[in-house]
N, C-alpha and C positions, 0 to 999 in steps of 0.2 A: 881239208884245206879251207881256209876262210876266204870270203869274198867281201870287199869293202862296198858297203851300200851307199847310196846317195846320202849326204849329210855326214854324220860321224859314226854310224853303226856298222856292224859286221854281222855276218851270218855264215853258217856252214854252207859251202858251195855244194849243190846237189851233184851226185855222181854223174847224172846224165849231162849236165853242163860241162863238168870237168872232162868227161870223156870226149865231148864235142871239141873242146879246146885242144886236147891232146891229139885228136884225129886231124884237126885243121893245121896245127903247128907242131909236128912231131919232134922238131928240134928244140922246142921250148922246154927249158928245165927250171924256169923261174918259180917264184912263190907269190907273186903279186897279181891278184885278180881284182878287178874293179867293175862295178855294175853302174851303167848309166841308163836312164829312162828317157826315151824320145820316140816320136813318131817318124821323124825324118833325120837323116844323117848326112853330113857333108864329109866326103872322103878327100880332103884336100892335101893329105900327106901320104898318098899312095905310091910315091916314088921318092928315092933318096934326094934330099936337098940339104947339103951341109951335114950329112950324117944323121939326119932325123927323118924317119919315115915309119909307115905302118903297113903291114900285110893284112889283108881282109879276107874273111870267109863268112859264109852264110850257113847257119845251122837250123834245121827244121826241128822244132821243139817236140813234135809228136814222136819222132823216132830217132832223133839225134843225127840224122843224115847231114853230112857236111859237103858243101860245094864252094868253089871259088866265087867271089863276088864278080859278076860281069861288069864291064864298063857300061853302067846303066844309062849314062847320059848320051854317049855316042852310039850305043848298040854294039860296041866292040870294033867298029870300023875306022875309028880315028887313028891316023898314024901316030907313032910314038911322040913326034914333035908336038902333037896336039893334046897330050895327056893333061896339060894344065887346064883344059876345058872342063874336065871333071870337077875341078875345084870351084867352078862358078855356080854350080847347082847342087841343091841337096836332093836326096832321093828318099822316097818313102820306104820304110822298113816293112816288109811283107808281114801280114798278120800271121801269127804262129811261128815266127822265125826270130832268131837272134843274129845280130851282126857281131862277129868276133874280130877284134883288131889286136894284133901283136905289135906293140909300139916300141920304138927305139928313139932315144934322144942322144944326139952327139955320138952315135954308134953303140950306145949301151942299152941293154934290155931294160925297159921300165915296166914290163908286165903286159898283161892282156886285159883289154876292156871288152866287156860283154854289154851290148846295147839291146835293150828290149823295149817293145811298145808298152805303154802303161797297162793295158789289159792283159798282157802276158806275164807281168812280174810275179804276181801271186801264184799262178799255176806253175811257172818255171822254178820258183823257189820252194814249191811244195807247201805253201802257207795257206792254201785254200783260195777262196775267191771272194 
């Protein structure tokens, strides 16, 4: 399966990343994968708003272990009515991890975005360092 790279390029998605995506989102049957590169991420679409939202997971690159992304801003203690608070801050992506986001727009699946720190791109894609 191909992954869209930043800019106009594509590459073959490594089996370890694809396995992490499938483990994080077993219901996902799509074919759209996109790579973003960033040190910080703003998760301002983590709850449905007009049919547009994303589900997030964290994948450890060393072994592919997947876990849900905690509410990193409030420590998980904010009541549901305060979820908007998460949108106000960006969080640092842990070194050696990828943030996976299954995105929906107006209720339709628009694919999975894999966000990696710059230093993790080459090792994760298997292109050296």
